[in-house]
C-alpha positions as CSV (number, residue, x, y, z in Angstrom):
1,X,36.6,54.3,-12.5
2,X,40.3,55.2,-12.9
3,X,39.9,57.9,-10.3
4,X,38.4,55.4,-7.9
5,X,41.4,53.0,-8.5
6,X,43.8,55.8,-7.9
7,X,42.2,56.8,-4.7
8,X,42.1,53.1,-3.5
9,X,45.8,52.7,-4.4
10,X,46.6,56.0,-2.6
11,X,44.7,54.8,0.5
12,X,46.4,51.4,0.4
13,X,49.8,53.0,0.1
14,X,49.0,55.3,3.0
15,X,47.9,52.4,5.1
16,X,51.1,50.4,4.3
17,X,53.2,53.5,5.2
18,X,51.3,53.9,8.4
19,X,51.8,50.3,9.4
20,X,55.5,50.5,8.5
21,X,55.8,53.5,10.7
22,X,54.2,51.6,13.6
23,X,56.5,48.6,13.1
24,X,58.6,47.7,16.2
25,X,62.3,48.0,15.9
26,X,62.9,45.2,18.3
27,X,61.1,42.7,20.5
28,X,60.9,42.7,24.2
29,X,63.1,39.6,24.2
30,X,65.9,41.5,22.5
31,X,65.9,44.2,25.2
32,X,68.6,42.8,27.5
33,X,71.0,42.4,24.6
34,X,70.2,45.9,23.3
35,X,70.9,47.4,26.8
36,X,74.3,45.5,27.0
37,X,75.5,46.9,23.7
38,X,74.5,50.5,24.4
39,X,77.5,52.8,24.3
40,X,79.9,50.2,23.0
41,X,81.1,51.4,19.7
42,X,81.3,48.8,16.9
43,X,82.7,51.2,14.4
44,X,83.1,55.0,13.8
45,X,79.6,55.3,12.5
46,X,77.8,53.1,15.0
47,X,74.4,54.7,15.4
48,X,72.8,54.3,18.9
49,X,69.4,55.7,17.7
50,X,67.8,52.3,16.7
51,X,68.7,51.0,20.2
52,X,67.1,54.1,21.8
53,X,64.0,53.7,19.6
54,X,63.7,50.1,20.9
55,X,63.8,51.4,24.4
56,X,61.0,53.8,23.7
57,X,58.9,50.9,22.4
58,X,59.4,48.9,25.6
59,X,59.8,51.6,28.1
60,X,59.2,50.0,31.5
61,X,61.4,47.0,30.7
62,X,64.1,49.1,29.2
63,X,64.1,51.5,32.1
64,X,64.5,48.7,34.6
65,X,67.4,47.3,32.7
66,X,69.0,50.7,32.2
67,X,68.8,51.6,35.9
68,X,70.5,48.3,36.7
69,X,73.5,49.4,34.5
70,X,74.1,52.5,36.6
71,X,77.2,52.7,38.8
72,X,79.8,55.3,39.5
73,X,82.6,55.7,36.9
74,X,86.2,56.8,37.3
75,X,86.4,59.1,34.3
76,X,86.3,62.9,35.0
77,X,86.9,64.3,31.5
78,X,87.0,62.6,28.2
79,X,87.5,64.0,24.7
80,X,85.3,62.7,21.9
81,X,88.1,60.8,20.2
82,X,89.0,59.0,23.5
83,X,85.5,57.5,24.3
84,X,86.5,54.1,23.0
85,X,89.2,53.9,25.6
86,X,86.5,53.9,28.3
87,X,83.9,51.4,27.1
88,X,82.4,50.5,30.5
89,X,82.3,54.1,31.7
90,X,80.7,55.2,28.4
91,X,78.1,52.4,28.7
92,X,77.0,54.1,32.0
93,X,76.8,57.5,30.3
94,X,74.8,56.0,27.4
95,X,72.5,54.2,29.9
96,X,71.7,57.6,31.4
97,X,71.1,59.0,27.9
98,X,68.7,56.1,27.3
99,X,66.8,56.9,30.5
100,X,66.7,60.6,29.5
101,X,65.4,59.6,26.0
102,X,62.5,57.4,27.2
103,X,61.5,59.5,30.3
104,X,62.3,63.0,29.3
105,X,63.8,63.9,32.7
106,X,67.0,63.5,34.7
107,X,68.1,63.8,38.3
108,X,70.9,66.0,39.7
109,X,72.8,65.7,42.9
110,X,74.9,67.8,45.2
111,X,75.0,71.5,45.4
112,X,77.2,74.1,43.8
113,X,78.7,74.9,47.3
114,X,79.6,71.2,47.8
115,X,81.1,71.0,44.4
116,X,83.2,74.1,44.9
117,X,84.7,72.6,48.1
118,X,86.1,69.8,46.1
119,X,88.3,72.3,44.2
120,X,87.8,70.7,40.8
121,X,89.3,72.0,37.6
122,X,87.4,75.2,36.9
123,X,86.3,74.1,33.4
124,X,84.9,70.9,34.7
125,X,83.1,72.7,37.6
126,X,81.7,75.2,35.2
127,X,80.2,72.6,32.9
128,X,78.8,70.4,35.7
129,X,76.9,73.5,37.0
130,X,76.2,75.0,33.5
131,X,72.5,74.3,33.3
132,X,71.2,74.8,36.8
133,X,73.9,76.8,38.5
134,X,72.9,75.3,41.9
135,X,72.8,71.5,41.4
136,X,75.3,69.2,39.8
137,X,74.7,67.2,36.6
138,X,75.9,63.6,36.4
139,X,77.7,64.6,33.2
140,X,77.8,67.5,30.8
141,X,79.1,68.0,27.3
142,X,81.0,71.0,25.9
143,X,79.8,70.2,22.4
144,X,82.1,72.6,20.5
145,X,85.2,71.0,22.1
146,X,83.9,67.4,22.1
147,X,84.5,67.3,25.8
148,X,82.5,65.2,28.3
149,X,82.8,66.1,32.0
150,X,81.6,63.8,34.7
151,X,80.6,64.6,38.3
152,X,82.6,63.3,41.3
153,X,81.7,59.8,42.6
154,X,79.6,61.1,45.5
155,X,77.4,63.2,43.2
156,X,77.2,60.2,40.8
157,X,76.0,57.9,43.6
158,X,73.4,60.4,44.8
159,X,72.0,60.6,41.2
160,X,72.1,56.9,40.7
161,X,70.2,56.5,44.0
162,X,67.5,58.9,42.8
163,X,67.1,56.9,39.6
164,X,66.7,53.7,41.6
165,X,64.2,55.2,44.0
166,X,62.2,56.7,41.1
167,X,62.1,53.4,39.2
168,X,61.1,51.4,42.3
169,X,58.2,53.9,43.0
170,X,57.1,55.0,39.5
171,X,58.8,52.8,36.9
172,X,56.1,50.3,36.3
173,X,53.3,53.0,35.8
174,X,55.3,55.7,34.1
175,X,54.2,56.7,30.5
176,X,57.4,56.2,28.5
177,X,58.0,57.6,25.1
178,X,60.5,59.3,22.8
179,X,61.9,62.6,24.1
180,X,64.1,63.5,21.2
181,X,62.8,66.9,20.1
182,X,66.4,68.2,20.5
183,X,69.8,66.8,21.3
184,X,69.4,67.9,25.0
185,X,68.7,64.3,26.1
186,X,72.1,63.5,24.5
187,X,74.0,66.4,26.1
188,X,72.3,66.2,29.5
189,X,71.5,69.9,29.4
190,X,67.7,70.2,29.8
191,X,65.6,71.0,32.8
192,X,63.3,68.0,32.4
193,X,63.4,66.9,36.1
194,X,60.2,65.3,37.4
């Protein structure tokens, strides 16, 4: 009898834990507010992960709102301790991170040859080409230095246009989810292109 009660209690606990794991972190109605706060630091320990989890739960809606946030930014290089000085620009970077997180891929724009013609700072050029060598990333992070490098405006616009075209064509039917097996979605360093 005691063994049966113990098994029943164990089963009930497992079911409660399973239901808790499936609980939503936000509602669809909260999505617009979550998108607007993404990348805006409230304190030194402000954690973006709950917001990103909410996006994974409501992928199509989140993706549409995130794509709407994209626009070119003026920053070219930002150190980690300077990000709060550029809240609107960092909001765009975090909107891209949100898209990477829920789709698992990113877009690139421009070629290495085109980038080299712009005669950028060599470190910035290196990091923007670091992953593919031939196409330019929207942004790249030199993690050990806490440095964020951002592509020139023409490249940014080409990438933004690709996101908008993708969402218009495939956004409603895409199978969204969490793509956080590593920090690559955060850094922008993974070959996850569609």
